[in-house]
C-alpha angles and dihedrals in degrees: 000000000000125000091245091054091049089047090052093048093048092049091050091048094051094046089052093047092049093039094232131137126228087253089057092047092049090054094045097044104035089233111130119253088236092058092048090050091050089053096044096045095038089230093160104035094178095049119114113215119218118250087236089062091053090046092053091048090052091049090051090051092045093236134117122253087243090059091047094051099036099096135115089247094056089043090056090051091051091053090054096050 
């Protein structure tokens, strides 16, 4: 699995858990709705997202970056680097 796919799945999971829409997250995080849609729908699979974008998403979700990245899927990616 690619890092962008794992990122998309994690973002979907957290939005479901917190019962927020992408529109809500865009407003809370300051990340554009278009960028969030690109991430969720993996529209640009070779794109690398800035760490500042991930940080803003985490802030909008009220979680730490550690909590965002601390998943078995991200762990598997780290092992394959």
